C-alpha positions in Angstrom: 0.0 0.0 0.0 2.6 2.5 1.1 4.8 2.2 -2.0 1.9 2.3 -4.4 0.3 5.3 -2.6 3.5 7.4 -2.3 6.1 6.0 -4.7 9.6 7.6 -5.1 8.7 9.4 -8.4 5.8 11.2 -6.6 8.3 12.8 -4.1 10.7 13.8 -6.9 7.9 15.8 -8.6 6.7 17.2 -5.2 10.2 18.5 -4.4 10.4 20.3 -7.7 7.0 21.9 -7.1 8.0 22.9 -3.6 11.2 24.6 -4.9 9.2 26.5 -7.5 6.8 27.6 -4.8 9.6 28.8 -2.6 11.0 30.8 -5.5 7.7 32.6 -5.9 7.6 33.5 -2.2 6.2 30.4 -0.6 3.1 28.3 -0.5 -0.3 29.8 -1.0 -1.4 28.0 2.2 0.8 30.1 4.3 -0.2 33.7 5.0 1.6 35.2 8.0 5.1 35.5 9.3 6.6 32.4 10.9 9.9 31.1 12.2 13.0 30.0 10.4 12.7 26.5 9.1 14.6 24.0 7.0 14.2 24.5 3.3 14.8 22.2 0.3 18.1 23.7 -0.9 21.2 21.9 0.4 24.6 23.4 1.1 27.9 21.8 2.2 27.9 20.9 5.9 30.0 23.0 8.3 31.4 22.5 11.8 28.5 22.9 14.3 25.7 22.0 12.0 22.9 20.0 13.5 23.0 16.4 12.4 19.2 16.4 12.0 19.6 18.8 9.1 21.7 16.4 7.0 20.2 15.8 3.5 21.3 12.2 3.0 20.0 12.1 -0.6 22.0 15.2 -1.6 25.0 13.9 0.3 25.0 10.6 -1.6 24.5 12.4 -4.9 27.5 14.8 -4.4 29.8 12.6 -2.4 30.0 15.3 0.3 28.0 15.8 3.5 25.1 18.3 2.7 22.6 20.0 5.1 19.4 21.8 4.2 19.6 25.6 4.3 17.5 27.6 6.8 14.7 29.7 5.3 12.3 32.2 6.8 8.9 30.4 7.4 5.7 32.2 6.5 3.5 30.4 9.0 -0.3 30.2 8.5 -2.5 27.2 8.9 -4.0 24.8 6.4 -7.1 22.8 7.2 -7.5 19.7 5.1 -11.0 18.3 5.1 -11.3 14.9 3.5 -14.6 13.3 2.4 -14.1 9.6 3.0 -17.6 8.4 2.1 -17.9 5.2 -0.1 -18.4 7.2 -3.4 -14.7 8.2 -3.1 -13.7 4.8 -4.5 -16.4 3.3 -6.7 -14.7 0.1 -7.9 -11.0 1.3 -7.9 -8.8 3.2 -5.5 -7.5 5.9 -7.8 -9.5 8.8 -6.4 -8.9 7.6 -2.9 -5.1 7.5 -3.5 -5.1 10.8 -5.4 -7.1 12.5 -2.6 -4.4 11.5 -0.1 -1.6 12.4 -2.5 -2.9 15.9 -3.0 -3.5 16.3 0.8 0.2 15.4 1.4 1.4 17.8 -1.3 -0.6 20.7 0.1 0.4 19.8 3.7 4.0 19.3 2.7 4.3 22.8 1.3 2.6 24.4 4.3 4.9 22.7 6.7 7.9 23.5 4.6 6.9 27.2 5.0 6.8 26.9 8.8 3.0 26.6 9.0 0.6 24.2 10.7 -1.7 21.5 9.1 -4.9 20.3 10.6 -6.2 17.0 9.1 -10.0 16.5 9.3 -12.2 13.7 8.1 -15.8 12.7 8.9 -16.3 10.5 11.9 -12.8 11.2 13.3 -11.2 13.8 15.5 -9.0 16.5 13.9 -5.2 15.9 14.0 -2.6 18.7 14.0 0.8 18.7 12.5 3.4 21.5 12.9 6.9 22.3 11.8 9.1 20.8 9.1 9.8 17.7 11.2 6.1 16.7 11.2 6.0 16.1 7.4 6.7 12.4 8.0 4.0 12.2 10.6 1.5 13.7 8.2 2.5 11.2 5.5 2.1 8.3 8.0 -1.4 9.6 9.0 -2.5 9.7 5.4 -1.1 6.2 4.8 -3.0 4.8 7.7 -6.4 6.3 6.9 -9.0 3.5 6.6 -10.8 2.7 3.4 -13.7 5.0 2.5 -16.7 4.3 4.9 -20.2 5.6 5.1 -19.5 7.6 8.3 -16.5 9.2 6.6 -18.7 11.6 4.6 -20.6 13.0 7.7 -20.0 16.2 9.7 -16.5 17.3 10.1 -14.8 18.4 13.3 -13.2 21.6 12.1 -11.1 24.2 14.1 -12.1 27.8 14.3 -11.2 29.6 11.1 -8.7 32.2 12.5 -5.7 32.6 10.2 -6.5 29.5 8.1 -7.1 28.3 4.6 -9.4 25.3 4.2 -9.2 22.9 1.3 -12.0 20.3 1.2 -11.2 17.3 -1.0 -14.2 15.3 -2.1 -16.1 13.9 -5.1 -19.2 14.9 -7.2 -21.5 13.0 -4.7 -21.0 15.0 -1.5 -23.9 14.7 1.0 -25.6 17.4 3.0 -23.7 16.9 6.3 -20.4 17.5 4.4 -21.7 20.7 2.9 -23.2 21.9 6.2 -19.9 21.5 8.0 -18.0 23.4 5.3 -20.6 26.1 5.0 -20.6 26.7 8.8 -16.9 27.1 8.7 -16.9 29.6 5.7 -19.7 31.6 7.3 -17.4 32.5 10.2 -15.0 34.2 7.8 -12.7 31.4 6.8 -11.1 31.2 3.4 -12.2 27.9 1.9 -12.0 25.9 -1.4 -14.1 22.8 -2.2 -12.4 20.4 -4.6 -14.5 18.0 -6.7 -12.2 15.2 -7.8 -13.6 13.6 -11.0 -12.6 10.2 -12.2 -11.9 9.8 -16.0 -14.7 7.3 -16.4 -17.2 9.7 -14.9 -16.6 12.0 -17.8 -17.3 9.3 -20.4 -20.8 8.3 -21.7 -21.6 4.6 -21.2 -21.5 2.3 -24.2 -24.5 0.2 -23.2 -26.8 -0.8 -20.4 -25.3 -0.3 -16.9 -25.8 -2.5 -13.9 -25.6 0.0 -11.0 -25.3 -0.5 -7.3 -26.0 2.2 -4.8 -22.8 2.7 -2.8 -24.7 3.4 0.4 -27.5 0.8 0.3 -26.1 -1.8 -2.1 -29.4 -1.8 -4.1 -28.9 -2.9 -7.7 -30.7 -1.7 -10.8 -30.3 -1.8 -14.6 -30.0 1.5 -16.4 -30.3 2.3 -20.1 -28.7 5.8 -20.6 -28.7 7.3 -24.0 -25.2 8.2 -25.1 -26.1 11.4 -26.8 -27.9 12.8 -23.7 -25.3 11.8 -21.1 -23.0 14.8 -21.3 -25.8 17.4 -20.7 -27.0 16.1 -17.3 -23.5 15.3 -16.2 -22.3 18.8 -17.0 -25.4 20.2 -15.3 -24.6 18.0 -12.2 -21.1 19.4 -12.0 -22.4 23.0 -12.4 -24.9 22.2 -9.6 -22.0 21.0 -7.4 -20.2 24.3 -8.0 -23.4 26.2 -7.2 -23.7 24.4 -3.9 -20.2 25.3 -3.0 -20.7 29.0 -3.9 -23.9 29.2 -1.9 -21.9 28.2 1.2 -19.1 30.7 0.6 -16.7 28.2 -0.8 -14.5 28.6 -4.0 -15.3 25.5 -6.2 -12.5 23.7 -8.0 -13.2 20.9 -10.5 -10.1 18.6 -10.7 -9.8 15.6 -13.0 -7.7 12.9 -11.3 -5.3 10.6 -13.0 -6.1 7.5 -15.0 -5.3 4.0 -13.7 -2.2 3.7 -16.0 -0.8 7.1 -15.2 1.9 7.7 -12.6 1.1 8.8 -9.0 2.6 12.2 -9.7 0.0 13.0 -12.3 -2.3 14.5 -9.7 0.4 17.0 -8.8 0.6 18.1 -12.5 -3.2 18.4 -12.7 -3.5 20.3 -9.5 -0.6 22.6 -10.5 -2.9 24.0 -13.3 -5.5 25.1 -10.8 -5.4 27.6 -7.9 -4.6 24.9 -5.4 -0.8 24.8 -5.5 
């Protein structure tokens, strides 16, 4: 699970994105002054350097001991709200995996900038992560999240908005308790974005009769959709999703996730074209 969820190539792309963000002045998730933290850029080690700052990968690559430079942190807090209801993974884990990959990328950049990350999911207490050293703890927490469950799409335990940015990662089938939690947070003045993660097959019209099963009740039925009429109601559904987000004070973002044959880093490239990262 761990290697398939966060393979090595995923971190290579993530590090490149983090360096570009640092060059532009830091992550969007951070908004106020913070403390000095470790950055990504290495430098040759000097007498008196803390051994915990050694960049072992850079050291192996150069043949000389390298440590990460210190950078001014920008602080701020990122609240990650994950919808873990059954519709997140209807038959394959790609959206489930990409949700957690994107959560790690957003959290990684926030912690890199000296900020704090709060991880929230329905049916579970919120978890806080702070400072550069907590990136590994956030990764472990995302690796250990259970498979999507019915109670995972319920009300969220969210912190007070304060100096925070909230990013809610869900799918096109979000239920009322999910929206109610996010709307209550945004109504208190918090800056929030709702992300609708769409699978490639959800954008395609069916080629014949479908045997459907309700993900909540398990009830089965046979549907005969007309291929020429499929795109209109689907586009209307997504527009309705965006409307529900705006009504609650959230900025909606439609994000197509990667296909089954695409690398794990694909979600980073797709998210990079949006306002998320």
